[in-house]
C-alpha atoms as a printed R data frame, in Angstrom:
   type eleno elety resid chain resno      x      y       z
1  ATOM     1    CA   MET     A     1 54.292 66.406 117.292
2  ATOM     2    CA   ALA     A     2 55.123 62.753 117.874
3  ATOM     3    CA   ASN     A     3 55.823 60.506 114.925
4  ATOM     4    CA   ALA     A     4 54.693 56.911 114.758
5  ATOM     5    CA   ILE     A     5 57.767 54.694 115.062
6  ATOM     6    CA   ASP     A     6 56.050 51.698 116.629
7  ATOM     7    CA   SER     A     7 56.073 49.500 113.508
8  ATOM     8    CA   LYS     A     8 58.613 48.770 110.799
9  ATOM     9    CA   THR     A     9 56.170 49.845 108.081
10 ATOM    10    CA   LYS     A    10 55.710 53.276 109.676
11 ATOM    11    CA   ARG     A    11 59.455 53.704 110.297
12 ATOM    12    CA   ASP     A    12 60.254 52.822 106.681
13 ATOM    13    CA   LYS     A    13 58.084 55.739 105.505
14 ATOM    14    CA   LEU     A    14 60.042 58.342 107.516
15 ATOM    15    CA   ALA     A    15 62.632 60.462 105.732
16 ATOM    16    CA   SER     A    16 66.291 60.477 106.787
17 ATOM    17    CA   ARG     A    17 67.255 63.421 108.975
18 ATOM    18    CA   ARG     A    18 69.825 64.513 111.553
19 ATOM    19    CA   GLU     A    19 67.467 64.695 114.559
20 ATOM    20    CA   PRO     A    20 65.604 61.615 115.846
21 ATOM    21    CA   TYR     A    21 61.879 61.105 115.442
22 ATOM    22    CA   TRP     A    22 60.546 60.946 119.014
23 ATOM    23    CA   SER     A    23 57.562 58.908 120.181
24 ATOM    24    CA   PRO     A    24 56.275 58.587 123.774
25 ATOM    25    CA   LEU     A    25 56.412 55.119 125.350
26 ATOM    26    CA   GLN     A    26 55.010 55.927 128.780
27 ATOM    27    CA   LYS     A    27 54.995 58.849 131.180
28 ATOM    28    CA   GLY     A    28 58.552 60.150 131.420
29 ATOM    29    CA   VAL     A    29 60.010 57.909 128.696
30 ATOM    30    CA   VAL     A    30 60.304 58.587 124.965
31 ATOM    31    CA   ALA     A    31 61.945 56.541 122.230
32 ATOM    32    CA   GLY     A    32 63.741 58.120 119.316
33 ATOM    33    CA   ARG     A    33 64.546 56.690 115.932
34 ATOM    34    CA   LYS     A    34 67.383 58.407 114.083
35 ATOM    35    CA   LEU     A    35 67.507 57.588 110.399
36 ATOM    36    CA   THR     A    36 70.520 58.017 108.162
37 ATOM    37    CA   ILE     A    37 71.137 56.882 104.608
38 ATOM    38    CA   ASN     A    38 72.976 53.707 105.633
39 ATOM    39    CA   ARG     A    39 71.402 52.799 108.984
40 ATOM    40    CA   GLY     A    40 69.050 53.686 111.781
41 ATOM    41    CA   GLU     A    41 69.458 53.717 115.543
42 ATOM    42    CA   PHE     A    42 67.170 53.922 118.550
43 ATOM    43    CA   ARG     A    43 67.621 56.264 121.515
44 ATOM    44    CA   LEU     A    44 65.746 56.575 124.796
45 ATOM    45    CA   LYS     A    45 65.177 59.712 126.874
46 ATOM    46    CA   PHE     A    46 64.057 59.646 130.499
47 ATOM    47    CA   ASP     A    47 62.530 62.514 132.474
48 ATOM    48    CA   GLN     A    48 63.992 62.277 135.982
49 ATOM    49    CA   GLY     A    49 61.406 64.697 137.371
50 ATOM    50    CA   VAL     A    50 58.422 62.388 136.811
């Protein structure tokens, strides 16, 4: 299930965890937000087969 990470308000409500929260951007591309106690970071994943 995708989590809403498209706004700061929604991201602020997510709990810290080791694995990123993934959200689709477009076909073949997803963005991930990894939250830790001190910081957060974004990651992108691309599907080369699309």
